[in-house]
VOZA-363782 format. One record per atom (N, C-alpha, C, CB): residue number from 1; residue in three letters; atom name; x negated, y negated, z negated. Coordinates in Angstrom, 1 decimal, decimal comma. Atoms other than C-alpha are relative to their C-alpha. Glycine has a CB too. Example, Ala and Ser with C-alpha at 12.3 -4.5 7.8 and 13.67 -1.06 7.14 Angstrom:
2
+------+------+------+--------+--------+--------+
| resi | resn | name |     xx |     yy |     zz |
+------+------+------+--------+--------+--------+
|    1 |  ALA |    N |   -0,9 |    1,2 |    0,0 |
|    1 |  ALA |   CA |  -12,3 |    4,5 |   -7,8 |
|    1 |  ALA |    C |   -0,9 |   -1,2 |    0,0 |
|    1 |  ALA |   CB |    1,0 |    0,0 |   -1,2 |
|    2 |  SER |    N |    0,9 |    1,1 |    0,0 |
|    2 |  SER |   CA |  -13,7 |    1,1 |   -7,1 |
|    2 |  SER |    C |    0,8 |   -1,1 |   -0,8 |
|    2 |  SER |   CB |   -0,4 |   -0,5 |    1,4 |
+------+------+------+--------+--------+--------+
REM end
This chain:
66
+------+------+------+--------+--------+--------+
| resi | resn | name |     xx |     yy |     zz |
+------+------+------+--------+--------+--------+
|    1 |  MET |    N |    0,9 |   -1,1 |    0,1 |
|    1 |  MET |   CA |   10,0 |   -4,1 |    2,0 |
|    1 |  MET |    C |    0,5 |    1,1 |    0,9 |
|    1 |  MET |   CB |   -0,1 |    0,5 |   -1,4 |
|    2 |  GLY |    N |   -0,4 |   -1,1 |   -0,8 |
|    2 |  GLY |   CA |   10,0 |   -1,0 |    4,1 |
|    2 |  GLY |    C |   -1,2 |    0,7 |    0,6 |
|    2 |  GLY |   CB |    0,9 |   -0,4 |    1,1 |
|    3 |  SER |    N |    1,1 |   -0,7 |   -0,6 |
|    3 |  SER |   CA |    7,9 |    1,6 |    5,7 |
|    3 |  SER |    C |    0,1 |    0,0 |    1,5 |
|    3 |  SER |   CB |   -0,1 |    1,5 |   -0,5 |
|    4 |  ALA |    N |    0,0 |    0,0 |   -1,5 |
|    4 |  ALA |   CA |    6,9 |    1,4 |    9,4 |
|    4 |  ALA |    C |   -1,4 |    0,3 |    0,5 |
|    4 |  ALA |   CB |    0,4 |   -1,4 |    0,5 |
|    5 |  ASN |    N |    1,2 |   -0,3 |   -0,7 |
|    5 |  ASN |   CA |    4,2 |    2,7 |   11,7 |
|    5 |  ASN |    C |   -0,5 |   -1,3 |    0,6 |
|    5 |  ASN |   CB |    0,1 |    1,1 |    1,0 |
|    6 |  ASP |    N |    0,4 |    1,2 |   -0,8 |
|    6 |  ASP |   CA |    4,2 |   -0,6 |   13,6 |
|    6 |  ASP |    C |    0,6 |   -1,2 |   -0,7 |
|    6 |  ASP |   CB |    0,5 |    0,1 |    1,4 |
|    7 |  VAL |    N |   -0,5 |    1,1 |    0,8 |
|    7 |  VAL |   CA |    4,5 |   -3,6 |   11,2 |
|    7 |  VAL |    C |    0,4 |   -1,2 |    0,9 |
|    7 |  VAL |   CB |   -1,1 |   -0,4 |   -0,9 |
|    8 |  VAL |    N |   -0,3 |    1,1 |   -0,9 |
|    8 |  VAL |   CA |    4,4 |   -6,1 |   14,1 |
|    8 |  VAL |    C |    1,4 |    0,1 |    0,6 |
|    8 |  VAL |   CB |   -1,1 |   -0,1 |    1,1 |
|    9 |  ASN |    N |   -1,4 |   -0,2 |   -0,6 |
|    9 |  ASN |   CA |    7,5 |   -4,6 |   15,8 |
|    9 |  ASN |    C |    1,1 |    0,0 |   -1,0 |
|    9 |  ASN |   CB |    0,0 |    1,3 |    0,8 |
|   10 |  ARG |    N |   -1,0 |    0,0 |    1,1 |
|   10 |  ARG |   CA |    9,3 |   -4,2 |   12,5 |
|   10 |  ARG |    C |    0,3 |   -1,5 |   -0,4 |
|   10 |  ARG |   CB |   -0,5 |    0,8 |   -1,3 |
|   11 |  LEU |    N |   -0,2 |    1,4 |    0,3 |
|   11 |  LEU |   CA |    8,7 |   -7,9 |   11,7 |
|   11 |  LEU |    C |    0,8 |   -0,7 |    1,2 |
|   11 |  LEU |   CB |   -1,3 |   -0,7 |   -0,2 |
|   12 |  ARG |    N |   -0,7 |    0,5 |   -1,2 |
|   12 |  ARG |   CA |    9,8 |   -8,8 |   15,3 |
|   12 |  ARG |    C |    1,5 |    0,3 |   -0,1 |
|   12 |  ARG |   CB |   -0,6 |    0,5 |    1,3 |
|   13 |  LYS |    N |   -1,4 |   -0,4 |    0,1 |
|   13 |  LYS |   CA |   13,1 |   -6,9 |   14,7 |
|   13 |  LYS |    C |    0,7 |   -0,9 |   -1,1 |
|   13 |  LYS |   CB |    0,1 |    1,5 |   -0,3 |
|   14 |  HIS |    N |   -0,6 |    0,8 |    1,1 |
|   14 |  HIS |   CA |   13,7 |   -8,8 |   11,4 |
|   14 |  HIS |    C |    0,3 |   -1,4 |    0,5 |
|   14 |  HIS |   CB |   -0,9 |    0,0 |   -1,2 |
|   15 |  LEU |    N |   -0,1 |    1,4 |   -0,5 |
|   15 |  LEU |   CA |   13,2 |  -12,1 |   13,2 |
|   15 |  LEU |    C |    1,0 |   -0,1 |    1,2 |
|   15 |  LEU |   CB |   -1,3 |   -0,5 |    0,4 |
|   16 |  SER |    N |   -0,8 |    0,1 |   -1,2 |
|   16 |  SER |   CA |   15,4 |  -11,2 |   16,2 |
|   16 |  SER |    C |    1,5 |   -0,1 |   -0,4 |
|   16 |  SER |   CB |   -0,1 |    1,3 |    0,9 |
|   17 |  ASN |    N |   -1,4 |    0,1 |    0,2 |
|   17 |  ASN |   CA |   19,1 |  -11,7 |   16,6 |
|   17 |  ASN |    C |    0,7 |    1,4 |   -0,1 |
|   17 |  ASN |   CB |    0,7 |   -0,9 |    1,1 |
|   18 |  HIS |    N |   -0,6 |   -1,3 |    0,2 |
|   18 |  HIS |   CA |   20,7 |   -8,6 |   15,2 |
|   18 |  HIS |    C |    0,9 |   -0,1 |   -1,2 |
|   18 |  HIS |   CB |   -1,1 |    1,2 |   -0,2 |
|   19 |  LYS |    N |   -0,8 |    0,0 |    1,2 |
|   19 |  LYS |   CA |   23,3 |   -7,7 |   12,6 |
|   19 |  LYS |    C |   -0,7 |    0,7 |   -1,1 |
|   19 |  LYS |   CB |    1,4 |    0,8 |    0,3 |
|   20 |  GLY |    N |    0,6 |   -0,6 |    1,2 |
|   20 |  GLY |   CA |   22,3 |   -6,9 |    9,1 |
|   20 |  GLY |    C |   -0,6 |   -1,0 |   -0,9 |
|   20 |  GLY |   CB |   -1,1 |    1,0 |    0,4 |
|   21 |  TYR |    N |    0,4 |    0,9 |    1,1 |
|   21 |  TYR |   CA |   20,9 |   -8,3 |    5,9 |
|   21 |  TYR |    C |   -1,2 |   -0,9 |    0,5 |
|   21 |  TYR |   CB |   -0,4 |    0,8 |   -1,2 |
|   22 |  THR |    N |    1,2 |    0,7 |   -0,4 |
|   22 |  THR |   CA |   17,5 |   -9,3 |    7,4 |
|   22 |  THR |    C |    0,2 |   -1,0 |    1,1 |
|   22 |  THR |   CB |   -1,1 |    1,0 |    0,4 |
|   23 |  SER |    N |   -0,2 |    0,9 |   -1,1 |
|   23 |  SER |   CA |   19,0 |  -11,2 |   10,3 |
|   23 |  SER |    C |    0,3 |   -1,4 |   -0,5 |
|   23 |  SER |   CB |    1,2 |    0,5 |    0,9 |
|   24 |  LYS |    N |   -0,4 |    1,3 |    0,5 |
|   24 |  LYS |   CA |   20,1 |  -14,1 |    8,1 |
|   24 |  LYS |    C |   -1,2 |   -1,0 |   -0,1 |
|   24 |  LYS |   CB |    0,7 |    0,1 |   -1,4 |
|   25 |  ALA |    N |    1,2 |    0,8 |    0,1 |
|   25 |  ALA |   CA |   16,6 |  -15,4 |    7,4 |
|   25 |  ALA |    C |   -0,9 |    0,1 |    1,2 |
|   25 |  ALA |   CB |   -0,8 |    0,4 |   -1,3 |
|   26 |  LYS |    N |    0,9 |    0,0 |   -1,2 |
|   26 |  LYS |   CA |   14,2 |  -16,4 |   10,2 |
|   26 |  LYS |    C |   -1,4 |   -0,4 |   -0,4 |
|   26 |  LYS |   CB |    0,6 |   -0,9 |    1,1 |
|   27 |  ASP |    N |    1,3 |    0,4 |    0,4 |
|   27 |  ASP |   CA |   11,2 |  -17,0 |    8,1 |
|   27 |  ASP |    C |   -0,8 |    1,1 |   -0,7 |
|   27 |  ASP |   CB |    0,1 |   -1,2 |   -1,0 |
|   28 |  TRP |    N |    0,7 |   -1,2 |    0,5 |
|   28 |  TRP |   CA |    9,9 |  -13,5 |    7,4 |
|   28 |  TRP |    C |   -1,4 |   -0,1 |    0,3 |
|   28 |  TRP |   CB |    0,6 |    1,3 |    0,5 |
|   29 |  THR |    N |    1,4 |   -0,2 |   -0,2 |
|   29 |  THR |   CA |    6,2 |  -13,1 |    6,9 |
|   29 |  THR |    C |   -0,5 |    1,2 |   -0,8 |
|   29 |  THR |   CB |   -0,8 |   -1,3 |   -0,4 |
|   30 |  VAL |    N |    0,6 |   -1,2 |    0,7 |
|   30 |  VAL |   CA |    4,1 |  -10,1 |    5,9 |
|   30 |  VAL |    C |   -1,0 |   -0,6 |   -1,0 |
|   30 |  VAL |   CB |   -0,7 |    1,0 |    1,0 |
|   31 |  VAL |    N |    0,9 |    0,5 |    1,0 |
|   31 |  VAL |   CA |    2,5 |  -10,9 |    2,6 |
|   31 |  VAL |    C |   -0,8 |    1,2 |   -0,7 |
|   31 |  VAL |   CB |    0,8 |   -0,7 |   -1,1 |
|   32 |  TYR |    N |    0,7 |   -1,2 |    0,6 |
|   32 |  TYR |   CA |    1,5 |   -7,3 |    1,6 |
|   32 |  TYR |    C |    0,3 |    1,2 |    0,8 |
|   32 |  TYR |   CB |    0,4 |    0,2 |   -1,5 |
|   33 |  GLN |    N |   -0,2 |   -1,3 |   -0,6 |
|   33 |  GLN |   CA |    1,0 |   -4,0 |    3,3 |
|   33 |  GLN |    C |   -1,0 |    1,0 |   -0,6 |
|   33 |  GLN |   CB |   -0,1 |   -0,1 |    1,6 |
|   34 |  GLU |    N |    0,8 |   -1,1 |    0,6 |
|   34 |  GLU |   CA |   -0,4 |   -0,7 |    2,1 |
|   34 |  GLU |    C |    0,1 |    1,2 |    0,9 |
|   34 |  GLU |   CB |    0,5 |    0,3 |   -1,4 |
|   35 |  ALA |    N |    0,1 |   -1,2 |   -0,9 |
|   35 |  ALA |   CA |   -1,6 |    2,3 |    4,2 |
|   35 |  ALA |    C |    0,3 |    1,2 |   -0,9 |
|   35 |  ALA |   CB |   -1,3 |    0,0 |    0,7 |
|   36 |  CYS |    N |   -0,3 |   -1,2 |    0,7 |
|   36 |  CYS |   CA |   -0,3 |    5,7 |    3,1 |
|   36 |  CYS |    C |   -0,4 |    1,2 |    1,0 |
|   36 |  CYS |   CB |    1,4 |    0,1 |   -0,5 |
|   37 |  ASP |    N |    0,4 |   -1,2 |   -0,8 |
|   37 |  ASP |   CA |   -1,3 |    9,2 |    4,3 |
|   37 |  ASP |    C |    1,2 |    0,6 |    0,8 |
|   37 |  ASP |   CB |   -0,6 |    1,1 |   -0,8 |
|   38 |  SER |    N |   -1,2 |   -0,5 |   -0,7 |
|   38 |  SER |   CA |    2,3 |   10,1 |    5,3 |
|   38 |  SER |    C |    1,2 |   -0,9 |   -0,3 |
|   38 |  SER |   CB |    0,3 |    1,5 |   -0,5 |
|   39 |  LYS |    N |   -1,3 |    0,7 |    0,2 |
|   39 |  LYS |   CA |    5,8 |    8,7 |    5,6 |
|   39 |  LYS |    C |    0,6 |    0,3 |   -1,3 |
|   39 |  LYS |   CB |    1,0 |    0,3 |    1,2 |
|   40 |  GLU |    N |   -0,5 |   -0,4 |    1,3 |
|   40 |  GLU |   CA |    6,8 |   10,7 |    2,6 |
|   40 |  GLU |    C |   -0,7 |   -0,8 |   -1,2 |
|   40 |  GLU |   CB |   -0,1 |    1,5 |   -0,2 |
|   41 |  VAL |    N |    0,7 |    0,7 |    1,0 |
|   41 |  VAL |   CA |    4,1 |    9,1 |    0,5 |
|   41 |  VAL |    C |    0,4 |   -1,5 |    0,0 |
|   41 |  VAL |   CB |   -1,5 |    0,1 |    0,1 |
|   42 |  ALA |    N |   -0,4 |    1,4 |   -0,1 |
|   42 |  ALA |   CA |    5,0 |    5,6 |    1,8 |
|   42 |  ALA |    C |    1,3 |   -0,3 |   -0,6 |
|   42 |  ALA |   CB |    0,0 |   -0,4 |    1,5 |
|   43 |  VAL |    N |   -1,4 |    0,2 |    0,5 |
|   43 |  VAL |   CA |    8,7 |    6,0 |    1,0 |
|   43 |  VAL |    C |    0,0 |    0,1 |   -1,6 |
|   43 |  VAL |   CB |    0,9 |    1,0 |    0,6 |
|   44 |  LYS |    N |    0,1 |   -0,2 |    1,5 |
|   44 |  LYS |   CA |    7,8 |    7,2 |   -2,6 |
|   44 |  LYS |    C |   -0,6 |   -1,3 |   -0,6 |
|   44 |  LYS |   CB |   -0,8 |    1,2 |   -0,4 |
|   45 |  ARG |    N |    0,6 |    1,2 |    0,5 |
|   45 |  ARG |   CA |    5,5 |    4,2 |   -3,0 |
|   45 |  ARG |    C |    0,9 |   -1,2 |    0,0 |
|   45 |  ARG |   CB |   -1,3 |   -0,3 |    0,8 |
|   46 |  GLU |    N |   -1,0 |    1,1 |   -0,2 |
|   46 |  GLU |   CA |    8,1 |    1,8 |   -1,7 |
|   46 |  GLU |    C |    1,0 |    0,0 |   -1,1 |
|   46 |  GLU |   CB |    0,7 |    0,0 |    1,3 |
|   47 |  PHE |    N |   -1,0 |   -0,1 |    1,1 |
|   47 |  PHE |   CA |   10,7 |    3,1 |   -4,2 |
|   47 |  PHE |    C |   -0,6 |   -0,3 |   -1,3 |
|   47 |  PHE |   CB |    0,7 |    1,4 |    0,1 |
|   48 |  SER |    N |    0,6 |    0,2 |    1,3 |
|   48 |  SER |   CA |    8,3 |    3,0 |   -7,1 |
|   48 |  SER |    C |   -0,2 |   -1,5 |   -0,2 |
|   48 |  SER |   CB |   -1,3 |    0,7 |   -0,1 |
|   49 |  ILE |    N |    0,1 |    1,5 |    0,1 |
|   49 |  ILE |   CA |    7,6 |   -0,7 |   -6,4 |
|   49 |  ILE |    C |    1,4 |   -0,6 |   -0,2 |
|   49 |  ILE |   CB |   -0,7 |   -0,6 |    1,3 |
|   50 |  LYS |    N |   -1,3 |    0,5 |    0,2 |
|   50 |  LYS |   CA |   11,3 |   -1,4 |   -6,0 |
|   50 |  LYS |    C |    0,6 |    0,2 |   -1,4 |
|   50 |  LYS |   CB |    1,0 |    0,6 |    1,1 |
|   51 |  LYS |    N |   -0,5 |   -0,3 |    1,3 |
|   51 |  LYS |   CA |   12,0 |    0,2 |   -9,3 |
|   51 |  LYS |    C |   -0,5 |   -1,0 |   -1,1 |
|   51 |  LYS |   CB |   -0,4 |    1,4 |   -0,4 |
|   52 |  TRP |    N |    0,5 |    1,0 |    0,9 |
|   52 |  TRP |   CA |    9,8 |   -2,4 |  -11,0 |
|   52 |  TRP |    C |    1,0 |   -1,0 |   -0,4 |
|   52 |  TRP |   CB |   -1,3 |   -0,6 |    0,5 |
|   53 |  LYS |    N |   -1,0 |    1,1 |    0,1 |
|   53 |  LYS |   CA |   12,5 |   -5,0 |  -10,5 |
|   53 |  LYS |    C |   -0,6 |   -1,2 |   -0,8 |
|   53 |  LYS |   CB |    1,2 |    0,6 |   -0,8 |
|   54 |  SER |    N |    0,7 |    1,1 |    0,6 |
|   54 |  SER |   CA |   10,0 |   -7,5 |  -11,6 |
|   54 |  SER |    C |   -0,8 |   -0,8 |    1,0 |
|   54 |  SER |   CB |   -1,0 |    0,5 |   -1,1 |
|   55 |  ARG |    N |    0,7 |    0,9 |   -0,9 |
|   55 |  ARG |   CA |    9,0 |  -10,4 |   -9,5 |
|   55 |  ARG |    C |   -1,4 |   -0,3 |   -0,4 |
|   55 |  ARG |   CB |    0,8 |   -1,4 |    0,1 |
|   56 |  LYS |    N |    1,3 |    0,2 |    0,5 |
|   56 |  LYS |   CA |    6,0 |  -11,0 |  -11,7 |
|   56 |  LYS |    C |   -1,0 |    1,1 |    0,4 |
|   56 |  LYS |   CB |    0,0 |   -0,2 |   -1,5 |
|   57 |  MET |    N |    0,9 |   -1,2 |   -0,3 |
|   57 |  MET |   CA |    4,6 |   -7,5 |  -11,2 |
|   57 |  MET |    C |   -0,3 |    0,1 |    1,5 |
|   57 |  MET |   CB |    0,7 |    1,3 |   -0,5 |
|   58 |  ILE |    N |    0,2 |    0,0 |   -1,5 |
|   58 |  ILE |   CA |    5,1 |   -7,7 |   -7,4 |
|   58 |  ILE |    C |   -0,9 |   -1,1 |    0,4 |
|   58 |  ILE |   CB |    1,4 |   -0,1 |    0,7 |
|   59 |  GLU |    N |    0,9 |    1,1 |   -0,3 |
|   59 |  GLU |   CA |    3,4 |  -11,1 |   -7,3 |
|   59 |  GLU |    C |   -1,4 |    0,3 |   -0,4 |
|   59 |  GLU |   CB |    0,4 |   -1,3 |   -0,7 |
|   60 |  VAL |    N |    1,4 |   -0,5 |    0,4 |
|   60 |  VAL |   CA |    0,4 |   -9,6 |   -9,2 |
|   60 |  VAL |    C |   -0,5 |    1,0 |    1,0 |
|   60 |  VAL |   CB |    0,1 |    0,6 |   -1,4 |
|   61 |  LEU |    N |    0,4 |   -1,0 |   -1,0 |
|   61 |  LEU |   CA |    0,3 |   -6,7 |   -6,8 |
|   61 |  LEU |    C |   -0,5 |   -0,7 |    1,3 |
|   61 |  LEU |   CB |    1,1 |    0,9 |    0,4 |
|   62 |  ILE |    N |    0,4 |    0,8 |   -1,2 |
|   62 |  ILE |   CA |    0,2 |   -9,2 |   -3,8 |
|   62 |  ILE |    C |   -1,3 |   -0,7 |   -0,2 |
|   62 |  ILE |   CB |    1,2 |   -0,9 |    0,4 |
|   63 |  GLU |    N |    1,2 |    0,8 |    0,3 |
|   63 |  GLU |   CA |   -2,4 |  -11,5 |   -5,4 |
|   63 |  GLU |    C |   -1,2 |    0,9 |   -0,1 |
|   63 |  GLU |   CB |    0,2 |   -0,8 |   -1,2 |
|   64 |  LYS |    N |    1,1 |   -0,9 |    0,2 |
|   64 |  LYS |   CA |   -4,6 |   -8,6 |   -6,4 |
|   64 |  LYS |    C |   -0,6 |    0,6 |    1,3 |
|   64 |  LYS |   CB |    0,4 |    1,2 |   -0,9 |
|   65 |  ASN |    N |    0,4 |   -0,6 |   -1,3 |
|   65 |  ASN |   CA |   -4,7 |   -7,4 |   -2,8 |
|   65 |  ASN |    C |   -0,3 |   -1,0 |    1,1 |
|   65 |  ASN |   CB |    1,0 |    1,0 |    0,4 |
|   66 |  ARG |    N |    0,3 |    1,0 |   -1,0 |
|   66 |  ARG |   CA |   -5,4 |  -10,7 |   -1,0 |
|   66 |  ARG |    C |   -1,5 |   -0,1 |    0,2 |
|   66 |  ARG |   CB |    0,5 |   -1,3 |   -0,4 |
+------+------+------+--------+--------+--------+
REM end
C-alpha cells in the first residue's frame, strides 16, 4: 500500500532492482486503488486501512470495488 500520483511508476519501482522491503518480491500487481482529493486525505485513508489489521476486511474492500 502507498500513496502515489503515478501508480504505474510506483509499481515499476517496486519491481525494479533496488534495496528495500518491496525489492524481494517481483510479482507485485495493483489490486485496488482509490482516488483522493489531496495527498493528506490519501495518507489518512491509507493509515485507516492499515489499522484494520484484518486480511478479511481488506479482501472485502477489494472485492467490493472490482
